[in-house]
N, C-alpha and C positions, 0 to 999 in steps of 0.2 A: 615428522623431520626429529633427528637424533640432535641434541645440542653437545658440541664437542668443550673438552674442560676447556679450551682457552677462547670459549665463544661465550660471551655475555647476552642473555637473553631480550628481547625486544621491550622496552617498557612501555605501559601504557596509562596514558592518563584518562577517565570516564569525566567528560563532561556531560550537563543534564539543561534540558529545557523544561522549566516549569510547566509551561502551558500545555504543551502535548505531553509531558513525561515521558520526552525521547532523550534517549542516552545517545552522544556523540565519542567518540573513542580516536584519540591521537597515540600513534602509533611511532618509536623511533629506535632506531639502533643506536645506543650509547656510542658504540666505537666510529661506524661511520656516521653518524648524523641524518641518514636518509629514514624518511618516514612516510607515513600515508594518514589520511584521515577519516573515518568510517562515519555515513548517515550525518553528516554537516546539517544544522538548521540555519534558514537565511538571517533568524532575527538574530544569530549569535557570530553572525560572521568576524565582525570587529575583535571579539573574544577569542576567536578560534585564531585569528591572523596573529594574534598578540602574543600567545602561547608559541606559535611556529614560530616567531620570530625571535623571542627571548630563550627559547629552547636550543636555537639554532639547529632546527628540524630544514634540512632540503626535501622539500614535499616533492616526492616521486606521483602519486596516487590519492585518487580522490574517489573511495569504495564509495557503492550503495547496494544495500541488502534488496532492495524491491523499490516499485515506485510509490510511495509513500502515500496515505490520504489523508495524516492529520497535520502537516507541517509543509513547507515547501523548503527545498532543499537550498543551499548554499554553493553545490558543485559547480557551476558555471560561473559563478564570482570569486570562488577560490581559485579556478583554473585563471581566471583571466590577471587573478594578482602575482599567483605561486608558477604558474605554468606546468601545474602538476596534471595528470591525466584522469580522466573521467573513467571509471571502470564500474560497470555493470554486467549481470548475467546477458549473456545472448537472447536467451527467451523473453526477455524481458522487453525487448525492442526500442530502448529509447533513443529518441532521433540525438544526434550531436554529440553521442558519446566518442573517446578516444579508442577503447580495448574493451570487445565483448568476451564474457569467458565463457566457458562451456566446462562441464566437470571434470576435475583433474587436473586444471591448468594451474601453473602457478608464476607467481609472479615476485621477484627479488626484490628485500630490502637489507642492504648491507649484506650480509651473509647468511640472512635468514629468508626462506619462502613461504609464501601466501597461498594456500591453497585452495582453490575452489570448490565448494561441495553447493549440488543444484538442491536446492529444499522447496520445492512448489506445493502450495496447498492453502497459505493465508493468501497470497496473489500465486499466477501462474509464472512468474519471471522472480519468484525470492531464489537467492542465494547465500549458504554462509559460508563464512571465510575460517580458515584454521591455520595455525601458526603456533609453534612451541609451546602445545599442550593448551594453547585456549583455542576457543573457536566464539565467532561473533556470529549469533543464529539471529540476528535482526528480529520479525515478526514471527518466525518459525515458531523456536521453541522459548518459553519465556521462563522465568523464576515461578515454578507452582502452577504453570500454565500455559498458553498458546496461542498465537494468534485467531482469530475471528476467519472463516470462511465463506463470507454471505455477502462478498461483494468483489470489485476486481477479479473477474472470472479465479475465483477460489473454490478449493472442492477440499471438503474432509477426508476425504479418503485419501487423496493425496499427500495431504498434511500427516497424515497418522503415517504411510508409507515413510516419508520424509525423517518424522522422528525416532521412527522405532526401526528401522532398517539403515539408516544413515548417520542420523546422531547418536544414536543408542551403542551404536556400533564404533565407538570411540575409545578410548580408554576409560573407564571409571573417574579418574583422578583430573580428565579434560577440564578445566574451566570453561565455564558459559557467561558468555557477556552478553547479554539479550538487549535487543533493541528497544524496549521499554523497561518500565516499573513503576505501578501506578500506589505503592504502600512503602517505599524505602529500601527494597532489597537490591543489591550493587551487582550479585554474583552468585553463582551456585556452580554444580559439579555434575556431571552425569552421572554418576552414584546418586545424586541425591534426588534428581530429574527420575531417577529408575524407581527408587523407593518413594517420593511422597508427593509427586506429580500428579493431582487427582483428576486431572484428564487421561496420563497416558501410562502415569507409575504403576506398577506392582503388575506388570504385564498385563494392561487394561485390554481388552479384545478391541478388534474392529468393531464389530457393530457396539459396543458398549458405547466408543469414541463420537462416532456416528450419531447416535443418540442423544449425547451431550451436546455435541457440535448444533444440532439439529435445534436445541431448547435454550440456548442463550438468550433470545430474543436484546440483540445490544443495540441502542443508540446507534443511530448513521454519523461517525466521525463529523462534528463542526465544519471544519475546513475544507470537505472532501471533494465539493466543485470547483472550490479553488484551485487545491493542492495536487489533485491528481493532473488536467491539465498540464500546469504549469511544471510539476516534473518529469513529465515526458519530453519537455524541452528542458533539461537540466537546471529549472529554476531562473530562466533569465529569458529576454525579449517578449514577455507574455504579459497580454492584453487579458485581466482578467472579468472585465466587463463582458467579453464574447462568450463567457463560462459560467458566470455566477450569477443565478436568477432561481434565487430563493424566496419563500414566502409568498409567492403570486398567489391570490386567495381564488378561490371558486366563484366571487362575486366579480373578480375582475374577469376572471375565466367566461365568465356569464356573459359580458359584454364584448369578448372576442367571438364567442359564439352566434352571439346575435348581427353579427356583419357577415358570416355565409359566404368567407371569401376562399374561393377554388385554391389561390396559393397556401393556405394555412391549412395544416393538420393539425386533431385531436387523437391522442393515443389514450387508450386505454390499456394499461398495462397489466391487470389484472387476467387473474385464470381465465378460457373460456367458461366456464359454469359460472363463477362470478358476473362474468359479462354478460351471458343470456339471463341473468335474473333480473338485471337492470341495468343501464348505462347512459351516459349523454346521449342525445341523437345526433347522429351524422362522426360520431367519434369511431376512430378504428381499431378494433381490438388488436393489440401485439403483448401478446405475453411475456411477461417477467423473464429473462432467459432469454431471449428469440429476438434480440435488436436487431442482431449480427445479421441476421437472414433478411432483412428488409433492408440494410443499409443505402444500397443503389437507390431502391423506392424514395426511401427519406431524404436523398440529395436533394430531388426536385422540388422541394415545399420551402418555400421564403422563408415561414416560420410554422415551428411546431412546438404543441403544449402536451404536456404529459400529467396523466394524474393516475391515483390507486387508489386506495381504500383509507390510506392514513399518512399519502407523502411519502412512505420509508424506501416501497420497491421502484417509485418516480423519481427518487433522488438517486439509486443505485445505478438506473437505466441512464439516467441522464450522464452520470459518471460515465460508465460504458462508451456512449454513445459518440462523449466530448474527447476520447483516447482514440477511435476509431476516426476522427477528423470531422466531425459535424459540430458547427458554431450554432447553430439553427434552433437550439430547443429552450424550452421553458418549462422550469418544472413546477408545478401545484405541490410545494412539499408544505408538510405540517399541518395537512388539510386532504380531507380527498372527497369519494362521494357521497357520507354520511351530512355534510357540510351544504353539499349541490342540494342534496331531499330537503333539508332540513330549511334550505329559503326555498321550497315550492317550486325550485328550477325543473323544465320537462325532463323526463325517464321517457325510456324507450325499453321494450321489454321484447 
């Protein structure tokens, strides 16, 4: 959008959550005082409300770039306090939102229009927001990096296309405001990332990008099992006890296994090859990434326990199933079959 000579640009206040290294952005029109907030964090609700009041902002919108896995949003609480509308991508399929955007949709703030750009890859429902030569990229494009793609239906190919075909098609001078930074950087430009981003810069090939993303080997976000289900309901009316099932040990699983309850299911979500080499007797193999194909079957059990080799895949599968509406799952995290074997519990091959 072109800014006329009599139109002052939106001002941007960049705020930070130290625990998750999340950036929150407060936008305002200096003439009309209409504004919006992007990716607000629950722990900073009072800080953000204070700025909104002190700056005299009439908050119209609460934008979320995606369903976050590392913090709980304050979107629902801000809506209760201000009457602003919660905005997500339609593809995110989030409950209780007010506006679902698709590619190219625009929302007005004063004399400005915020344009939606679908940028899936980190999650299937990621969206970036462009206004006045600035783009708020969430976890799609970071400063000298990009979002991960190993959970929440992430897809490295989609992320590559979102960055190279959509974001990199913006003007070189476009300012990038990311959803996170872990090294103290605050903003970048499209030109900088085209040149210096080690994952997608200098016209990195599709295959090179896939190779890079497949070898990141990152730890699962600490709050994922709490944050993702909470954020599907805009961060309110959420009972974490129904979803947070961490650090369930193999020793505890053995006690469950001994009871042999027909209403209880133990899932091994390793590959078929790993499962055939050795698994917990009576465990059911649902390879990681195929959980959605078994949803109706899983709803028939009172409780489900899920394990893998290290707990990493099991944690992600639990989160994915929670998003689909299951609240009867316990994850054996930070441990796995090697611990079961070390304790000399039965193995079936």
